[in-house]
N, C-alpha and C positions, 0 to 999 in steps of 0.2 A: 290314609293321610291322600290319596287321590278324592275316595267319597265324601273327606270331610271340609274337599277344598270346592269342590258339587255342591253342599249340602250351604258352607256359607255363603256361594252365591248365587243360593236360593233363597236364600233369607236374608243375602240384599236385597235380591231382585221384588223377593216381598215390600220388605221396610220403602225404598224402593218408593211402589207403584202407591203403598196405604198414605207415605206422604202427599203423591203425585191429584192423590182423593181427596186430602184435607188442605190441600192449595186454594183445590177446588167448588171445595165447599166453602172456606172462609171468601175467598173471592165471591161467591152467589150470599152468603150469608153480611157483608162486607156489603153490598147495593142493597141490596135487604133496608136495610136499616138508614144506611145512606140516605136524609132529604133528599140531595141533590146530585143523580152518581154524577160520576167519573167523566163515562161518556153517555149518547144520551141514544148510542145504539149496545148492547149485553156485549157483542159478539169480539167486540173490540175491548170490552175486554178479560176476558175468556182467554184471545189468545198470549192474546202481553200473561199473562196466567202462566199463561201454557206453554209457552218460544220457548223460555229458559229451558224443561225438562222436558222438548224435545234431540234442543242440542244434544243435552247431557246425554241420556238416550241413543243416537247416533253417534258418538267419539268410542263411549262406550262398550258398542251392540259386536265388533268387528270382538273382542274382548274376552262377554259373555258365549260368547257362540264358541271362542275353542275353547276354552275353559266344559263348555257343558257337550260339547264334540267327542274331545280326549280323550284317550277313551288308557 
């Protein structure tokens, strides 16, 4: 049972990382296709795309740490 929990945790982490990369990629592609960018500074757009992911990661990190370190 424990092995299944760890495998599910790793699968969830991999999926979340893929979604994070997809979010940044979509932001990059969307910015390139716009005639006039939403902001003159690209960093602001990438920061707004990254912020929700950082909040979720910080909230979940204690639980993930506990699942992966518990034997």
